[in-house]
C-alpha positions as CSV (number, residue, x, y, z in Angstrom):
1,M,67.5,93.3,85.5
2,R,68.0,92.2,89.1
3,V,71.5,90.7,88.0
4,L,72.6,93.8,86.4
5,A,71.3,96.0,89.4
6,A,73.3,93.7,91.7
7,L,76.5,93.8,89.6
8,K,76.2,97.6,89.4
9,Q,76.3,97.7,93.4
10,F,79.0,95.1,93.6
11,Q,82.3,95.4,95.1
12,F,84.9,92.8,95.7
13,S,85.6,92.2,99.3
14,T,88.7,90.0,99.8
15,G,92.1,91.3,99.8
16,A,91.3,95.0,99.9
17,R,93.6,97.7,101.6
18,P,92.7,101.1,102.2
19,E,94.5,102.6,99.5
20,Y,92.6,100.0,96.8
21,A,89.0,100.3,98.6
22,D,87.7,102.5,95.7
23,L,89.5,100.3,93.0
24,Q,87.3,97.1,94.2
25,R,84.7,97.3,91.6
26,L,83.1,95.8,88.4
27,N,81.5,97.6,85.4
28,V,79.3,96.1,83.1
29,G,80.4,97.2,79.5
30,S,77.8,95.7,77.4
31,I,74.7,93.8,77.2
32,R,73.3,91.5,74.6
33,G,70.2,89.7,75.0
34,G,67.4,88.0,73.0
35,V,69.5,86.5,70.1
36,G,70.5,83.3,71.8
37,P,74.2,82.1,72.4
38,E,75.3,82.5,68.9
39,A,74.2,86.0,68.4
40,Q,71.9,85.1,65.6
41,D,70.0,88.5,65.3
42,W,68.1,88.0,62.3
43,R,64.9,87.6,64.1
44,A,64.2,89.0,67.4
45,P,62.5,86.0,69.7
46,L,59.1,86.1,71.0
47,V,60.5,85.1,74.5
48,P,64.1,86.0,74.8
49,D,65.9,83.3,76.6
50,F,69.6,84.2,76.7
51,C,71.7,87.1,77.7
52,T,75.5,87.9,77.6
53,V,76.8,90.5,79.9
54,R,80.3,91.6,79.4
55,A,82.3,93.3,82.4
56,T,85.4,94.6,83.4
57,A,86.9,94.3,86.9
58,R,89.5,95.9,88.8
59,F,90.9,94.4,92.0
60,A,93.8,94.7,94.3
61,P,97.4,93.5,93.7
62,D,96.9,90.5,96.3
63,Q,93.8,89.2,94.6
64,T,93.5,86.9,91.6
65,P,91.2,86.4,88.6
66,E,90.1,83.3,90.2
67,S,89.0,84.9,93.5
68,A,87.4,87.6,91.5
69,I,85.3,85.1,89.6
70,A,84.5,83.2,92.9
71,E,83.0,86.6,94.4
72,I,80.8,87.4,91.5
73,D,79.7,83.7,91.7
74,D,78.8,84.1,95.3
75,L,76.7,87.2,94.4
76,L,74.9,85.5,91.5
77,G,74.3,82.2,93.6
78,N,72.4,84.5,96.2
79,L,70.4,85.8,93.8
80,K,69.6,82.3,92.4
81,A,68.7,81.2,95.8
82,G,65.8,83.9,95.6
83,D,64.6,82.7,92.0
84,P,66.1,79.3,91.2
85,E,64.7,79.5,87.4
86,P,67.3,81.4,86.0
87,E,70.7,79.7,85.0
88,Y,74.3,81.4,84.7
89,R,77.6,80.6,83.6
90,I,80.9,82.9,84.6
91,E,83.8,82.7,82.4
92,L,86.9,84.8,82.0
93,A,87.4,86.6,78.3
94,P,89.5,84.2,76.2
95,P,93.1,85.2,75.8
96,E,92.7,86.1,72.1
97,V,90.0,88.6,73.0
98,K,91.2,90.1,76.1
99,H,92.1,88.5,79.2
100,V,93.7,89.6,82.3
101,M,96.0,92.3,82.9
102,P,97.9,91.2,86.0
103,P,97.7,93.8,89.2
104,F,101.1,95.1,89.9
105,E,102.6,96.8,92.7
106,V,106.1,97.4,93.8
107,D,107.5,97.9,96.9
108,Q,107.6,101.8,97.8
109,G,111.2,101.2,99.7
110,D,112.6,99.3,96.6
111,P,115.8,101.2,95.8
112,F,114.6,101.6,92.2
113,V,111.7,103.5,93.2
114,Q,113.6,105.7,95.7
115,R,116.1,106.2,93.1
116,I,113.7,107.5,90.5
117,A,111.6,109.2,93.1
118,A,114.9,111.0,94.2
119,N,115.9,112.1,90.6
120,H,112.3,113.2,90.0
121,R,112.6,115.5,93.1
122,A,116.1,116.7,92.0
123,L,114.9,117.6,88.3
124,S,111.5,119.2,89.1
125,G,111.7,120.3,92.5
126,R,108.5,118.5,93.2
127,K,108.1,115.5,95.4
128,P,106.3,112.7,93.3
129,R,103.1,111.0,93.9
130,I,103.7,107.4,94.9
131,G,101.4,104.4,95.8
132,A,98.0,103.8,94.2
133,V,97.3,107.3,92.7
134,A,94.2,107.5,91.0
135,P,93.2,107.6,88.4
136,Y,96.2,105.6,87.1
137,R,95.6,102.5,89.8
138,Y,92.6,101.7,87.5
139,Y,95.1,101.2,84.3
140,G,96.4,98.1,83.1
141,P,100.0,98.5,82.6
142,D,102.4,96.0,81.0
143,A,104.3,96.1,84.0
144,G,102.0,93.4,85.5
145,H,103.3,90.9,82.8
146,L,106.8,91.7,83.2
147,A,106.5,91.4,86.9
148,A,104.9,88.0,86.4
149,S,108.1,87.2,84.3
150,G,110.1,87.9,87.3
151,M,111.3,91.6,86.1
152,R,111.4,94.5,88.9
153,G,109.9,97.8,87.6
154,L,107.7,100.5,88.3
155,V,105.0,102.8,86.4
156,Y,106.4,106.2,85.9
157,G,106.3,108.6,83.2
158,P,105.1,111.7,81.4
159,G,101.5,112.8,81.0
160,G,98.5,112.9,83.1
161,V,96.6,116.0,82.5
162,F,95.8,115.2,79.0
163,N,95.3,111.3,79.5
164,T,92.1,109.6,77.6
165,L,91.1,112.7,76.2
166,A,90.1,113.1,72.6
167,D,93.2,114.9,71.5
168,E,95.1,112.8,73.9
169,R,99.2,114.5,74.3
170,V,101.8,114.9,76.9
171,A,104.0,118.3,77.4
172,T,107.3,118.1,75.7
173,A,108.8,119.1,79.4
174,D,107.1,116.2,81.0
175,I,108.8,113.7,78.5
176,V,112.3,115.1,79.0
177,L,111.8,115.2,82.7
178,A,110.9,111.6,82.5
179,A,113.5,110.6,80.4
180,R,116.1,112.6,82.6
181,A,114.6,110.8,85.6
182,Y,115.2,107.4,84.4
183,A,118.8,108.6,83.1
184,G,119.7,109.9,86.4
185,S,120.8,113.2,84.9
186,R,120.4,116.4,86.8
187,G,119.1,119.4,85.0
188,R,115.9,121.2,85.1
189,P,113.8,120.6,81.9
190,T,112.1,123.5,80.4
191,G,109.6,124.4,77.9
192,R,105.9,124.2,77.3
193,A,105.7,122.8,73.9
194,L,103.3,119.8,73.5
195,G,104.2,116.3,71.8
196,R,101.1,114.9,70.2
197,C,100.3,111.1,70.0
198,C,97.6,109.0,68.8
199,R,96.0,105.8,70.2
């Protein structure tokens, strides 16, 4: 329980810039205890001696999974200093389960970013939000993998209002706007129809 309480209050400290201050967090997603390392749950033990805590983390682009693990290890090491009996082990989820979505960031002054921003303004009449925009900075886009392979990119597209809702969808006008912004065409999208999608 002390470990869970500490993890709940935990925030990463290294590499945080002001725009990522709220991002630096860890969330406990599942707790499985009392069934041993092999999860043999046919009989609850009299004295539960093993617990698995699974968590997801969000950290800044200039941090690494290794630095994140090191900070969590420091946290648990400090707890152990006050109570040396418990043992712990920290590990990343294996790649075949779910591994790391690399942090992604592109220079706001990059010509590609500026071109899309200019197209967006011309098409919509509104200045786009650029940078570590919440809640999108919490997502794990494939752009991180592409950047790690040497490709330049950005995260821009339709939607936002209905993201992660039970009936997730985007407005057709937003789809047209994004397509035209990428294509560089001039002309204002119209319409209020909704295009629906499923996850």
